[in-house]
N, C-alpha and C positions, 0 to 999 in steps of 0.2 A: 343610415336612413336619411334620405334627402329631405330638404325643406319642402319640395313639391309634394313628396309623398305624405308629409305631415299635414299639409294644408288641404289635401283632397282625399277623402271628404273631411269637412270640419266637424268637430265633436259637437259643437253648440254648447250653450251655457244651460246647465240644469239648474233650475231655480227653486227646487223643492225647499220648503222652510227648514227641513231637517237634514239639508246636504251636509252639514258639518258633522253629523253623527257618523263616526267611523271614517272620517275623511283623512286623506293623506295631504299634508301641508308641507311645501318645500320652502325653507327659509333662505332668503337671499340677503347677503351682506353687500350692499350696493357698491361700497368702495373697492371691493375685491372680486367682483363678478366678471365684468367686461368693460374695458375702456374703449369708448368709441371715437374719441377726439385726440388721443395721443398725448395726454397730460400725466399719465401714470396712475390715474385714479379712475375706478369704475364709475359708471353713470347710468342714467335712465335709458338712454338710447342703446347702451350696451345691453341692458337687460332685454329690451325689444329684440335685439339681434338674436338673442339666445332663447327666446320663448319657444321656438319649435323644438329645440332640444328638451326643454322642460316638459313640453307636451308629450314628447316621446317616452318620458318616464311614467306617464299615466297618473300623475298626481292630480288632485282635485282642486288645489289652490296654491298660491304663492303667499308668503309673508315677507314683506320687504322691510328690512330694518331702516331706521330714520334717514330721510333725505331732505328734511326741512332745513330752512335757513338757520345757521348755527355757527358760532365761533370755533366749533370742533375741538373743544377742550376735552370732551368725552366722545368724540367722533359721532356727533349728531344726537346723542342722548342729552345734549344740552341745547334746547331749542330757543331761538330768538325770534322766530316767526313761525307760528303753527300752520299758517295758511299759504305758504309759499315754498317753492323748491330752491334749495341752496344752489347758486350758480355752478358750483363744483359738479353738481349732479345733472344740471340741465335747467329746464323751465317747466312751467305748468303745462304748456303744450305737449312736452315730451311725456309727462305723466299721463295726460289724456290719451296720447297715442299708445302708451303702454297698456292702459286699461282696455282700450278698444281692441288691440291685437290679442291680449290675453283672453278676453271674452270670446273673440272669434275662434280661438283654439280650445274653448271650453274650460278655461282656467279661471277660477275666481281670484280676486285680489284682496288681500288683507294688508293693511299698513300698520306700522308700529307707532302707537300713540303713547307719548311720555307725558302723563298728566300729573304726576306727583311733584314735579319741579320743572323749572325753566332754566335757561341761562341767565347769568347775571347781566347779560347784554340785552335781554328782552325789554321792550319799552315799559311793560308792566312793572318790572322790578326797578328800572331806572326811576319811574315816577314814585313807586312805593318807597324807595330809600331817600328820596329828596326831602321829605318831612314827615312828621307824625300826624298831620291833619289833611293830607291830600285825598283825592277821590279813591286812590288805590293803596292807601296807607296800610290797610288791613288785609291786603291780598296775599301777603306772605306772613311767615311766623316769626314775629318780632318779640323780643322780651328784654326787660331791663336786667342788668347784671345783679348778682347777689351783692350784699353790702360791701364784700371785700373785692368786688370787681370781677369775680370769676363768673363763668357761664351760669345760666339759669338752673341747669341740672346736669346729670352725669351721662346724657345720651352721647353715643359714639357714632362717628361716621363709618360707614361700611368701607370707605377708602382710606381709613386710618385717622386717629386723633379725634378730637372733640367734633360733635355734630353742630357746634355753634361757631359762628364767625362774627367778629366785632366790626361794626360799621361806624366809622367816624363821623358821619353826617348826622344820623339819628341818635348817635351814642347809645345804641342798643345792639343786642346780639340778634342774628337771624339764623334759622335752622337750615342745615343742609345735611341730609342723610347720605349724600355722596360727596362730590367735590365741593369745595367752598365757592366755586363758580356756578354751582347748581342749587340755588336757593329753593326751598320748598314752598309750594303754594299752600295757602291757608284754606282748607276745605270747610272750616267752620264759617267762612264768609260766603253767604248765598250767591253774591255776584260772581264769585270765582267758579263755583259749580256751573252756573248758567253759561258763563263764557266758555268753559271747557265743553259743555254740551253743544254749544254752537260751532266749536271747532270740529266735533264729530259730524255735525250736520253738513258743514262745508265740504268734507271729503265724501260723505255719503251722496250728496248731490252730484259729485264728480263721478260717481259710479262704482266706488269701492264696495266690496261685499262684506266688509267688516274690518275688525281690528285685532292686533295683538296688543294687549295692554301691559306696558312695562311696569314692573314693581307694583302690581295691583293692590297689595295689602299695605303699601306705605302711604296711601292718600291722606288718611286722617290721622292726626296725632292727639294725644291726650290733652284736653283743653286746659287741665290744671298743671301741666308740665311736671308730673311727678317723676321722681328718680326711678330708673329701672333697678330691680333687685339683681344681686349677683347670681350667677348660674353656677351651681357646683361643678367641680372639674370633671367628675364622672358623667355629667350630662352634656358636656361640650362636644361638638363635632365640627368638622370643616366642610359641611355641606354647601353653604352659600358664601363663606369667607375662609381664606386660608388659615391654617392653624396658627400662623404667627401673628394674626390680626387680633388684638384684644377685644374687637367687636364680639367675639365668641364667648367672652367672659360674662355677658349679661343676658338676662332673661328679658326679651324685648316685648314687654307687656304694655308699655305706654307710648313708645315712639312709633309703633305701627300696630296693625291688627285690631283697630278700634271698632266697636259695634256699630258706630255711626257710618262706617264705610258701607254697610249693607244698604242704607237709605240711598246713598249716591248711586250705588250699582243698580238699584231698582229704577232710578231716574234714567241712567244710561241705557238700561235694557228697554225702556219705553221708547227711547229714540231709535234704537236698533230695530225694534219691531215695526216701527213706522216705515222703515225702508226695507224690511225683510232681511236684515243684515245679522251677522253673528260676531261674537268676540271670543277670544281665548286669553285668559289672564295668566300673567307669570306671578306665582306665589313664591316669594323669597322668605323662607322661614326654616331655621335648622331644627326646630323641635315639633312644630305643629303644622307643617306644610300640607299634609293630607287632610287634617281637620279643617283648615281654612279652605282648601279646595272644595271639600264637602259643603261648607257654608255658602260659598260664593256661587256654586252651580246648583243649589238645591231650589226647589220650588218653582222652577220655570219662570222666574221673575228677575233673575240677576244675570250674570254672564252664562253663556251656554257650556263653556268648558274652561278648564284651568290646567296648568301643568305645574307640578311641584318639582323638587330637585332629587328625588329618590334615586333615579337612574342617571342623574347627572353627577353622581358621587364618584369618588376616586376608585373605589374597588369594584371589580367586575361582579355583577349580580349573580350569585349562585341560584341554584334552583330553590334552595331554602329561602334565600333573601327575597326572591321574586314572589314566592308563595306568601311570605310574611307581609310584604307590601300590599299585595292584592287582597289578602284577608283583612288587613287593617283598613284598607280603603273601602271594602264592602261594609265594614262595621261603622266608620265614621262618615261615609258618603254614599248611603244605600241608593239614593236617587240622584247622585252627582254624576259628572262626566269628566274623566281625565283626559289629558292629551299628553301622550308619552314622547319623550325625547331622550336620546342617548348622547347627542352632541349639540351644541349651539355656539354662538359667537362669544360666550363668556367662560367656557370651560375647555380644557385640553381635549382635543379629538379623541373619541372613545377607542379608536384602534390602538393608540399609544397608551391612553389612560388605563385601559384594561389589558394591554399587552396581548392583543388577539392575534391568533394565527388566521390565515385566510379561511380555513374551515369554521373557526369560531366566529368570524365576522359574518359569514353566511348564515350560521345558525341563529345569531342574535337578530339579523335582519328578518329572517323568516318568523322568529318568535314575536318580534314587534308587530308584524302584520297580522298575527293571530290573536293578539291581546284585545280585550274589550276596552274601547275608548277611541280617540282619535290619535293621530301620529304626526309628529313634526320631524322632518328630515333636514339636516343642515347642509348647505351646498358643499359638494366634494365628498360627503359621506358615502354617496352612491359609488364613488371611485375608490373608496378605502383609503383616503389620504390620511397619513399619519400626522401627528403634531409636528409643525416645523420648528427646527432648532434655530434660534436667533441669538446673535451676540448682543451684549448690552447697548452697544452703539447703534443697533438697528431698531431699538424698542421705540415705540410710539405711545404705548398705553401707560397713562400716569399711574395706574394701579400697579403694574409691574415694575416701573421705575422706583415707586415707593417702597416695595418690599423685596426688591432684588437682593440677593440671588435665591433666597429661600422660596420666594414665589416669583415666577417669571412673567406673570401677567397674561394677558388675553391675546397678544399679538400672534402667538404660534398657531392659533386656530383661524386666524383672520387673513393669512397670507393669500395672495391671489389664486383664483381658480385656474387650473391648467386645461387648456383646450387642445393644443397642438404640440406634440412632443418635439418636432423638428424646427419649431419656430422660436425666435427669441422671446423670452419671458413667457413661454408656454402658450403663446397666442393671446395673452391677456392684454398686453399693451405694447406699442412700439417704442414707448419711453421707459425710463427707469421707473419701476412701480414704487408706490408709496411704502409698501413693504416688499422685501425681496422674495422672489419666487423660489421656493425651497427646491433644491437640487433633487431631493429624493421624491418630489412630486412629479417631475417631468416625465418619468417613465410610466406614470399612471394617468397620463392625459387622456381626455375623452376620445380623440381620434385613434389612439393606440388601442384602448378598450373596445371601441367599436368594432375593430377588425379581429378581435380575439373572442370567439364564442364562449369560452369559459371565464370571461372576465367578470369582476364583481358587478359592474355596471349592469350587465344583462341579468344577473341574479336579482338585483333590486327590481328591475322592470318586471321580471317574472313574479316576484314576491307581491309587488303592488297589484299586478293584474290578477293574481290569485286572490288577494283580499277583495278586490272589486267584484270578482266573479261569485263570491259566496256571501249572501246576505247574513248568514250566521256569524261571519267575521266582522262585518261592518255594523250590524245592529243587534246582534244576538246577546243573550245572557251568557255569562261565564259560570259554570258550575262544576262540582266534583273536582275540585282543585286538589292535586295529590303530588307528594314529593317522595321519591324512592331513590335514595343515594343522590346522584347528580342528575336524576331525570325528573323534569317537571312535566305534569300532564294535567289537562282539563278538557271539559266539553264546552263547546260553543253551540248554541241552539237558537234558531229564529224561524218562524213560519214553516214548521215541519222539517226543516233541515237540521240534522244533527251531525256535528263534526267533532271527532276526537282528535286532540292535538297533544303530541308528546315531544319533548326535546331533551336529547342527551347533551348536557352542558359540560362535558369533560372530554379528556383525551383518551379515555378508556371505553371499550365497548360496554353496552348495557342491554338488559333483556327485560321485557315487561309483558303483562297479560293485557289483552283488550277487554273492555267491558263486554257484558252480554250483548249479543245481537250479531247481525250479519254485516260485516264492514267491507267497504270497497276502498282500495287505496286511491288517493288523489295527490296531486302536487308532486308527481314524479319528477318534474323538471326543477323541483327544489330539493332533489335528492331524498325524497320521502320514502321511508321504508313502510312495509306492510306485514300482515300475518304471514309466517312461514308455514311449512308443512306440518310442524309440530304444534301450530296454533299459537305460538309465541311470536312477539315482535322482537327481532334482533336489530339493535341500533349500533351502528359504527360510531366512532368518535365524532361528536358534534352533529349527529344526524337526527332529523326530525322524523316523526311518524304522523301523517295526516290522512285520515280515513273518515268516510261518511257512511252513515248507516242507511242500508237499504231495507 
């Protein structure tokens, strides 16, 4: 599909206040999307070059991971200036050009706001650590040591070790839930909240349509700094931290998930509403993720949607597991709104993580587009990219370096996008890339799949188009959830449209009965089955059944 074809006619930007409901959002990790200046690192101009391709997918919005000024200790999630672009990625003018072109193509723009912490190189922190009585002394979480000199409590960093670092200037500890170079902001300080709301206003004034909010449940800490209790071994899981990380040994009831967080989210939502903008929050919690999702998206006065980590987990979701998640979500978040993701920049790619065959990858893609909620796709997911295998010397991620080899970090899902199979570095860059292009990715490049009618890329386009064509899928209720063996089925319904969706999530054939009524098969280009002459639906391995009631 040519650029000219994509630009004429233009889709135009649909500005309905509820555009986010059922939307498909495409995540871009800018370091690895497209290098436009030959330095081996992706940038904003590179994204602009590839926007016609993104438009060809049919997605509603893009989410761009951080591109703010940063020392890059955590690759942009350590911000030293919230209101500027790091020179590595370009300039504010490049961002403005990106927003303008995206809007011209009918694509909304969400950017990744990291509000829970900054870089230790941020001017705010430099001032805060300079003395105990300056204007920003209380902008971060400072505490005296215990009498024996040890940290104030037992809180742990998700990146390993204590969540407290000693500062020799103030002779106090400061809190860092992530790297020690990422000090946590103090949300109990009103001036901090107001300044962060001003950051949001700055980008909204530049035309962004909303935000992805990093670690949304980490904003507020317990003011009394109480110890977290131990978590019994049988309740531990590796949903948000690897099993080798002792972070999983605590019940995190004081270092995050505080009730005061809701008050800040209401203030944030008021700013969003002023601009007609939306937000999706990342909920990082291994035990109560869905409950927090329900809290943060309830009442139409906090964020519009959140995603938890249920389907970012290590094991492939079976029919029974998906049913259990959806039922629990319906119980704890009856008026909330989920945003589903199978892959992102923090977890191994799901093709590898779940050991998916090509048929299974297609089935899960179709299933995601039929679920109630919104959807986040991660760059390269539409190509079926597996996790890249890197050697230790290639690692950039401090998380992987810390826990190698039991946990290999996040670099394997962050390697460069592959555009042209016959060009050096897959067309990502003319220079040596910041992470190596995986050899196994080159044969899956965009140009190769464009020429193959049966490629996964085209399946994703068809699945997204199918979702957009049926309001029952974007906005409808989900009811009559049922599991039979390895087959998951449910009904989606909205404004008179009733769709029955069933998915055989196994390598074996399956048979099922349709509910009462006259059903017509749809989604044939997604390999949908329909009723046979015997009145039954016969599903091949990994085959869906998509039918609408007439």
